[in-house]
Every structure is written in structure tokens, then in C-alpha cells.
N, C-alpha and C positions, 0 to 999 in steps of 0.2 A: 631602353629608353631611360631608365633610372641612371645608368652610367653616364649618358650624354648630359643629363641634367646636372650631375655631380661635377662634371668637367666644366660645364657652363657656370655653375656657382663659384667654382675655384677661379675661373677666368675673371669673373666679375669682382671677386675679392682682390685679386692681383691688380686689376685695372684701377680699383679704388685706392689701393695703397700707392700705386704709381702716381696718381693724381694729387696726392697729398704733398705739401711742401716738405723738403728735407728738414731735419731738425736744425733749428737756428736760421732757416731761410725765412724771409719776410712773407707774411700772409698778404696776398693782394686783396684790395678792397673790391669785392665782387659787384658792388653797386656801380662803381666807376669803370671797372674793367670791361664791361660789355661795350662793344664797339660804338653804338650810337650814343650811349651815355658818355663815353670817353670823348667823342667828338663834341658833344654839347659842352662838357666841362672845359675842354681845350679852347673852344671858341669864346666861352665866357671868361676864361682866365686872361685873355688878351683884349677883351672888350668889356668895359664896365657894365654894359647891358646891351641886349639885342632883343628885337621884337620877334614874335613868332615867325612872321614872314621872312625876316632877315635870316634867322636860323635855318628855316626850311630851305631857302635858296642856297645859303652857304654850305649846308651839309648835304643837300640833294636827297632829302628824305621826304616821305609822304606826311600829310597832316596827321594821320593816325599814329604813325610811328613816332613822330616828334612829340605828340601829346602823351602817349603812353610812357615814353622814356623820361620826359620832363616831369611827369607826375611821380615817377619812381624816385627821381633825384629830389623832388620836393618833399616827398614822404620821408626821405632819409635826412632831411634838414640841410641838404647841400645846395638847394636852389630856391630862390624866392621868385614868385610869380605875381606880377601886378597887372590887374585888368582895369582898363579905363575906356573912355570913348573919345574919339576925335570927331566931334559933331555927332553923327549917328553911327559912325563906323567903330566897331569894337577894336581895341588894341590890347594885345597881351605882350608884356615885356618881361624878360627873365634876367636875373643876375645871380652870380654865385654868392652864397652867404659866406661868412667868415669860416664856418665849419666846412663848407664845400671847398673853399680855397685851401684850407689846411689839409683836407682829405686828398685833394688833387696833388698838392705838393708832396705829400707823403707817398702817394701812388707813384709819382715821378721818381722819387728817391728809391723806391723799391725796384722800379724798372731799371734805373741806372745801376743799382747794385747787381741785378741779374746780368746786365750787359757786361759789366766789369768782370764778374765771376766767370762768365762764359768765355771772355777774351783771354783771361789769365790761365785757362786750361791748356 
């Protein structure tokens, strides 16, 4: 049993080393890199603002998923959330902040560099 645990620990260390970027490779922004957050940032990069319901329909995600990921982007300073009422109906609108737009552009640059590097091999 001790031997199998030692192999397991070595395998875990190797996997961790493989998941690290190569020296000089760009570090991807883990906040934006997650699929749903990337979709939110992408949608807001081409739209000045979108309501909660517009984003939910566009991205085909649940209320809970959109809320959780939007809060994560907001906590990182990438997203601004404005809540208001249209009559008695609550309305939540989102827009990328300047920092969010810069982070998204940087992320795209990193992805483009990775694509170019893989094509040049």
C-alpha cells in the first residue's frame, strides 16, 4: 500500500508540473478562462451592456450559473452590475469595466499566441 501511495504522489507531482505553463509562456487569466465567464466577457465585449435575461438567453445558462459567474467577474473588477426597476420589475444590467475589457483583450492575445505557436510547430 505504501508503494502505491508513493507512485500516486509522484504521478500527482508530474501532473502538476505538466499543467504549469512553459517558461516564457503567457499565464492565462483563470477568472476569464472558465467557460461561462469567457462567454459573459465575450458577449459584453461586443455589446455595451446586456441585461441578466438577455445574457441568460444568449448564453443558454441557468439563473444560478449566470449569477455565480457574474459575481466572480464583478469581484475581480471585470464586470459592473447595475440594478434598477422598470415599474415594479427588477432589472439587472451588466457591462465590462475598463479593467475587464483590458483583461479580455490580454486573454485573447494569449490565446492567439498559443494558436500561432501550435501552428508553427
